[in-house]
N, C-alpha and C positions, 0 to 999 in steps of 0.2 A: 732503659726501662727500670723502674724500681721494683723491689721485691713485692711491694704491696699491689702493684699493677698486674703482676704476672698471674696470680690466681684468677683474677677477674677475666683476663684474656683467655686463660685456659678453659674457664667455665663457659665462656661464649663459644669457643670452638666445640666443646662437648655438646652444647645445646644444638649447634648447627649440625653436628653429626647425628644426633638423635632425631632431629627433624627430618633428615633425609633417609633414615633407616626404614626398611620395610616393616609393615605391621607384623606382629607375632602370629604364629600359626594356630594358637589355641589348641594344640594337640592334647587331648585328654582333659581339657577344661570342663568343669561342670556346666550344664546347660540351664537356661532360665526355666523356672517353674511356671506352670500354667500355660504359657504361650511360647513354646521353645522354637517355633518356626517363624522365620521372616520371609515373606514373599517380596522379591526384589525386582525392580526394573533395572536391568543392567545396561549401561550406556555403551552398547556395541554398535548400534546404528545399522545393523544388517537385517534386511527384510525377512529372510528365512529364520531369523532368531527373534522375531518381534513377538515376544511372549515374556511372561514372568518366570522367575526361577526361585526355587526354595533354598534357603540357607538356615543352618542351625544358629541359634542365638546364645552365645556364652552368657553365663549368669552375670558376669561383670558388665555386660552391655544391656542388661534387661531394662534398666530405667531409661536409657538414652535411645535405644533402637526402636523408636516409635514410628508409626506410619507417617510418611512425609519427610523424614530426615535423610540426609546424604550419608552414604556408607561407601566403604571399599570392600570388594569381594574378589575372591580368586575364581577366575573363569577358565574352564577347560581342565579342571583337576581330574586326576585318575584315581581309581579305587585301588588302594594298596593295603593288604592285610585288614580289610574291613573298614577302612577309613579313606577319606579323600585327601590326596596329597598333590602338591604342585599347583600348576595353573598360573595364569598371568593376572596381575592386579588390574581391576577396572573400577571406575566409579559407578554408583548407582543410587537408587532411592528405594527405601522401604515403602511398600504400598499397602501392606497388611501384615498383622501378626496372627498366627494360627496355632491351634493346639496340635495339629498333625499335618503331615505333608501328603500330597497325592503321589509323590515319588516313593517307590518302595525301597530304594537303595540308601546308602549312607549319604548324609548331607555334609557339604563343606561348611565350616562355621563362617560367620561374618568376620572379615579381617579387621575392620576398624569402623567406628562411627565418627565421621568427619565433623559433624556438627549436630547438636541437639535441636537446632532450629527446624521446625516443621514447615518446609517451604513448598512441598508438593502436596497441597491439600486435596481431599477427595473431589471437590468440585473442579479444581484446576486439572486434575488427572482425567476426569470425565471429558472436559473440554478438549484436552490434548488428544484423547482417543477419538473424539468426533472429528477433529480436524485431520488426523492421520487417515481415518477412513474416507473422508470426503475427497482427499487429494491422493489416495492410493500410496500413502507414505508410511513411514516407520514412526512408532510412538516415541522412541528415544530421540529422534530428530526433532519432533515437535516440542518435547520437553526441554531440549536444549534452547529452543527459541523462547520458550515461556518462562524459564527460570534462569535468571542471570547468574554468572559465575560468582562463587562464594568469595567474599572479602571478610576475613576473620575480624579485623578491627571494626568494621561496620556492625558485625553481629554483636560484638561486645558492648557497643554503645546502646543505651536504652532509648526507646522511642518515646516521644512526648505523649502526654495524656491527650485523648481526643477532645477537640473543642466542642462546646455545645452546638446543637443545631441552630443555624441562623434563622432569622425571620424570613417569611416568603417575600421575594422582591416585588417591587412595582413593575408593571409591564414595560415601562420605558419605550424604546423604539419598537418593541413588539406590537405596540398599538397600531403601527402602520399596516399590519397584516390582519385581515378580518378575523381569522381564527387564532391569532397569536396569543392574546391574553387568555383565551380559553385553554390553550395548550399548557401555558404556565400554571394555570389554576389546577388543571388535571394532575400535573406533576406534583404540585404542592399537596394535593389531597392523597397522594399515594397511588394514583391510577397509573396505567401503563399505556398511554397513547403512543401511536406509531405514526410518524409523519415523514414525508419527503419535502424538505424545506428549500424553496427557491428564494435565496436571499436577495434583497434589493442591492443594487450597486451603491457603493459608498463605503465609508470606514466603519460602519456600525456592527458588522457581523460578529466581531469578537465579543463585544458587550452583550449582544443578543445570545450568543452561545453561553456566556458566563451566567446570564440570568436563568437560562434553562437548567444549568447545573445547580445554581443556587436554589431554585425552586424544588429540585429533587432533594437536596440536602435538608431543606426545611421540613420535608416529610419524614426525616430520620433515616433516609436511605443514602446509598452511595451513588456517585456519578463518574462516568469515564468518557473522555473525549479523545479521539485519535485524529491527528492532523498530519498533513503530508511532510512538513519540514520544520526545522528549528525556528525559522522566522515566524511561521504561523503559530507555533506553540508559544513563542515569546509574546505575541500579541494577545493570545487567549490568557496566558499567565498574568499579564499586566491588567487585563480586564477583570479577572477573578480577584486579584489582589485589591484593585480599586473598589470592587463591589463588596467584598467580604473581609478584607484585611488578611494579615498573615496567619498561617497555621491551619487553614481549612483545606488546602490542596497541596499537591506536589507535582513537579514536572518529572517525566521519565523520558529523557533523551540521551543519545550517545554523547552529546557535547559536554554533559556534566562530568564525564569521567567515570570509570567503572566503580570506584568506591562510593562516590556520592550517589550515583544511580542506584547501587545496591542498597545504600542506606535509605533512600527514598522508597525503594521497592519493599524493604522490610517494614517501613512505617505503614505502608498500605496493607501488607500481609498480616501484620499484628493488629490491625484495626485502629491504629492511631490517627490515620487520615482516611477520609472516605471519598475524596475527589481527586481525580488524576487527569492531567492533560499531558499528552506525549505523542511521540511519533510512532511508527509502525509497530515496534516491539511492545508498546503499551497495550495492544489489543488483548494481551493475555494477563493484564494486571489483576491481581487477586483482590479486587475491591469487595469489602464486606457489605452484605445486604444491598447488593447492586440494584439500583432503581432506574438508571438511565444509561444507555450506551449511545454515543453520538460519533459520527464520522464526518469530517469536513472535506469537501472536494475529493470525492471517491474516484474521480476519473484520473487523478494524478498517479503516474506510474510508481511513485515512491511508496504507495500503499501495498504494492505487490512484493512479497518477500523474495529476495533473489536466491535463498538457500532452500534446499529440499525440505519439505515437499511443496514449497512455493505458495503458501496460503496468501490470500488477499484480506486486508484488514476489514473491508466491508462484509465479506462473507463470514469471517470469524465473529464479528459483532452480531450478525444476523443469527448465527448459531447461539450466541450467548443470550440474545434477546428472547429466543424461543425456549431455550433450556432453563434459563434463570427467571423467565417471565418478567422482563423489564420493559420499560419504555424505550423507544427507538427514535433516533433523529438522524436522518441522512440529509446533510446540508451542503449547499454550494451556490455559487453564482449562476451555474448552469446545471442541467440535469443529465446524468448518464442514461444510457438505455436501460441499465439495470434498475435505476431509480424509477424510470417510467414503467418498467415491468412490475415493480412493487405496487405502484398506484393502480395500474391496469388490472392486477389480480385482486385488488381490494385488501391486500395485506397491510398497506399503509395508506394514509390519506394525504392529499396535497396540502401544503402549507405555503401559500403564496399571496402576494399583495394584489390589489385591484389594479387595473390598467392605469387609472389616474395616478396612483402612487408610483407606478413604474415610470410613467412619463415625467413625473416630478423629480425622480432620483437619477434617471439615466442621462448621459450626455447626448448631444446631437451626433449621429453617425452619418458620415458622407463616404461615398465609394468612388473609386477610380478603376475602371476596367481596362482591358487591353485596347479596346477601340479608342478610349479617351487618351491613353498613353501614346498610341500610334499617331494621333493628331497633334500631340503636344511636343513642340520642339524642345522644350526644357527637359521633358522626361527622357527624350532620346539622347540628349547630351549629358545629363548628369544623374539620371535615374530618380530625379525628384520632380514630379509633375508640378505644374504651376499652381494648382489648387492646394497641394500639400505645402508648397513654399509659402503661399499667401497665409494659410492658416497658421503655420509655424511663426511667421513674422509677426502677425497680429497677436498671437498668444504670448510670445516672449515679452511683450510689453506688460503682461499681467502676472506672469509667473513661469514656472518651469514647464518644459514640454518633454513628454516621454516618447521615445522612438523605439519600437519593438522590432528587432531584426532576427529572423529565424537563424538557428545555428547552422553552421556549415556541416556537410556530411549527409544531409537528407537525400535519399535517392527516391525520386517520385515514381509512383506507378504510372502506367500508361492510361491515356484518356483519349476520347475522340477529338481529333483536331478541329472539328467544326463546332460541336455543341458542348464539348468538355465533359460529357458523361463518362463515368469510369468504364474502362474496357475490362470486361469480365469473360471468363471461360464459358462457352456454351454448354459444356458438360456438367460442371459443378459450381459455376458462378464464382469461382475464385478469381483473384486479380491477375491480369496479364502483366508479365515482366519481360524486359529485354536484357538478357544476361550478357550480351556482347554487342558491340557496335556493329550495326548492319546485319545482325542475326535475325532469326525468326522469333516473334513473340511466343511465349509459352506461359502456361498457367503456373502461378506460384504455389498452388495447392496440390494439384494432381499431376502436373508436369506435361500435360498434353500441349502440343504445338498448336498455334492458331494462325497459320499462314493466310487463311481465307477469312479473317475476321472482318465483320462489318458492324456498324453501330445500330443497335435495335431502336434507338431513339430517332435518329435522323437519316440513317442509311449510309452515312459516310464511311469511307474506307481508310482514311488517313489517321494515323495515331500520333499522339503528341506526348513528349516527355520534356521536362524542363528542370534543370538544376540551376538554382540561383545562388551565387556567392554574395557574401556581405562583408568581406573584410575591409573594404574601403569606405564603409558607410560613415564611420566617425570622421575620417579625413574629409570626405565630401561635404558633410554637414558643417564641419569646422570651417571649411573654405567659404561655404555659402553664408555663414553667419560668423564672421571673424571676431567680433567683439563679445561673443557669448561664450561662457565657459562650457566645456563639454566633459561630461562624466560618463563612465562606462560601468556596467554591472553585468557580470557573466560568470563563466565557469571558474576563472581564476580568482576573481574578487567579486563577491556579491554584496552590494550595499543594502543595509537594512532600511535606510531612509535618506532623504535629501531635503535640503532647506526649501523655503518658500520663494527664494530669490530666482530671477530668470536664469535658466540654464537648459542645456540640451542634455538629456539623460538617455543614453543608448543602452538598451538591455536586451538580453536574449529571453525567450519565453520562460517564465518561472522565476526570473531573477529581477523582476521590476521592483525597485525600492518604493516605499510609501513616501509621498510628498507631504511635508509639514503644512499646517494650515488648512485651507479649503481643498487642497489637492492640486493635481496638474491642471494647467490651463488648457492643454490640448494633448493629443497623442496621435502619432503616426504609426500605423501597422503596415510595415513594408513587406514586399515580396510574399503576398498571400499564397501564391502557388507553391512555395516551398513547404508550407504546412498542408495545404489541401491536396498536394500531389504525392504525399508519402504513401509507400506501399503497405497500407495498413487499413484494415476494416474500419477502424475508428478515426480515420484521417479527418473527416468532416466534423465529428464530435470533438476531437482534440483541438482542431483549429478554432472552433467556436469557443471552447473552454479557455484557450490561451488568449484569444482576442478579448473575451469578456473580462478576464482577470486584469488585463491592462486597462481596458476602458472603464472598469469600475473604480479605478484610481483617479479618474478625471472628474472635474466638477460637473454638476448637473447642467443640462442645457440652459436652464433659466439663469445660471450664473456665467454663461458664456462658454461652457465646456464643449469641446468639439473633438471628435475622433475621425480620422481619415484612414480608411482601410484600402490598400491596393490589392483588389481582387475583383473578379468578375461579379457584378452586382446581381446577376440572375441565379447564381448558385445558392443552394438551400442554406448552407451555413451563413453566407453573407446576408441573405434576407432575414434570417433569424436574428442576426446581430443588429441589423438596421431597425427591425421592429422590437428588439429586445424581447424575444419570445423563445428562450431556450427550451422551455417545457414543450412547446409545439414541435420544435425540431426533434426532441427526443421521442415524442409520440410517433412522428412520421418515420423516424429511423427504426423504431420498434416494429411498426407495421411492415416495413420493407424487409426487415430481417426475418420476420415470421414467414413471409412469402418465400424467401430464399433459403429458409432453414439455416439461418446464421445464429450464433450466440447473441444474447443469452437465451433465446427461445429454444434452440437446440444446444446441447452441451457438446463440447469438443475436448479432445486431448491431443497433445503432440508427443511424438516419440522420436527422439533425436539421438544420433550417435554415428558410429562408423557403419558402413553398409552391412557388414557382416553381423554386427551386434544387433542392429535393427531387425534384420532378417531372422535372427535367432529368436528374438522376442515375439515377432509376428507369427512364427511357426508354432508357438505354444499358446498363443492368445485365442481365446474363445469369446468372440464378440457377442453382445446381446442382439436379439432380433431387431432388424431395421437399421443396423449400424452401417455406415459407409466408411470405406478406407480411401483416403485421398493421398496419392503419392505412391512411392517415395519421390522426393525432389531433392536436388543437391542443396546443401547449405552454403552460404557465402564463406563461412569459416572452415569448411571442409565437412565431410560426412554427409549424411542424408537425414531427411525429416519426413515423417508420415503423420498426417492428420486423421484422427478418428472422430466421426460425428455420429451422435445417437439422437433419436427423437426425444421430445419433451417427456420427462418422467423416467428416463432411463439413465440418468447421470450416475446414480448409485450403482447400478449394474455395471456400467462401464468402469467405474473406479474399482469395483470388486474384481472384474475380469482382468484388469491391468495388474492389480496386486497379485492375483493368483498366477498370472503369467510370469511376473518377476520372481516370485518364489520358486516356480518350477524351473526357470532358467538358472537361478542361483543354485538350486539343488543339483542341476546337471553340471555345475562348475562353469557357468557363464563367466567369461573373462572381462572383456571391455565394458565399461559402464554405458548405460543408456539413460538419458534424461527423460523422465516421464512427467508431463505437466498437464494437470486438469485445468480447464478454463484458462488457457494460455493468454497472456495479455496481447501478444503479437502473433496473429495468424495470417497476416498479409491482406 
């Protein structure tokens, strides 16, 4: 090493040491004039500490310690000789500057301003507080979801100047919907229309979503669209780029990497970009002058955040639409029960095509039930009925064929062995489960045994459960069509697209690639009972959503597109697929849930943990009037779960009661954690 290199290396070491050093204590430092107090949200994540804390602002930090910036503070300091000393360092956000504190004792000074970037704006803070209250959570936990981790290099880079507002787009394929052009015109005028959009099958929905966002941008406002996965975001991104060109929007997805994602997030926060497409975390994107919030395929489980307090993107965007007075668009190939409820309540209007347009866009749907399979020697030998084999053979002469195979691991609920009606508990209407072979059926909600169960529909006493494996599907189809290439798309490798040449494409639900050109010539939806028989309140809705997503990739019936579904044709989801009437299915599901007091008509919460921890929480819980406690029942992963159900209009009271119970338990030194979820996605 030369003598000239040595000082540079020593300087680098010194910088590294300084970077790792703790912030100074600011003991005896002069305080800021005018507003010497900073109210700080400390990132502790503890429910009983879900409040703001006051800190003194040293004069040297006066300019940078503004509301919204990240800071470091000492938490848990003790008063020594009239000043606060010690404590552990924690990150936080300044939420307010004040002239004086409500606390009478001495204040600890801010330890460090990490960045002068105002990332936690008042509007974003208000949204985070609303989400925390709705889900009985902690504000700091929600802020962690809303504000991405800091990347210093991204903050140093300037954001581009905002582009001018584009011209209002032409209706394009929105003309296929009776009220579609009017919806775009309302967005372009600056109005706030709210719609539940039932998209036609086919490849056009990304372009239609892009036109809705472009119409909002034309009014001088911002637009935000949340989609379930990176593939859907990529399709919407491509459609927006084709329509508007570069610079009008950004993508917010985890696939971009933390630095690029933070750079895009800063461009939005600084107002340089007013349109965002992204996955779940984008629901908190701080879009300036927000005019439209849109969510695509809200029934996908990816929209539900797996970290506390477990918010759902649809509900967060509903909060934003109400609080920020924006337009709202809930779109999908099918409708969830929540979407049907929005229409039923009058909060949103339906946006759907006439039946003639539906018939022109949808493929032909054919069904194969158990009776048909029992009479079919080919189905008994190879699990591929003759009709499915014939459709596949004919379609392969014209293009690729999609084969949807349910994932392994589904454990179906019990159903009547005669009429296939779902077997439910006579006490609470929960689903019956068989926890061990040869055991007595019991309710998955309240735990009551049902040894004397009989079907209220047909009077039958025989229960049916069916688990269907699909590991050999690719091999079986490969042997049936030896000269055709077989491609797979699933958990390990998800294909974004396939060519237009003949091929067998075997995919699990949600991993179906888009076929180039006119789409798939045909699709086979195998093992319908594996989807319909899941132990889930949403099993029928989810099966229809998965089937429709695959069928929508197939050419229209007028171009020879055919879909064969292996499921009992008399079942409600199958009939909805045959008629391509997902809205009607959602309306009937909503009416049934209202009668049985199921979500979303009634709100529910789940409390899960060890038996002792759940009992501790329930002991201090004060439920609102009319609430039901269902359980406890054992969890497959260990521990217990209790479901709490309240009548319509009592969801806020339930969230408040759970929050107060968690605070009381924490104050008593409650040890083992308890997972509390409002509106759980899976209730059995």
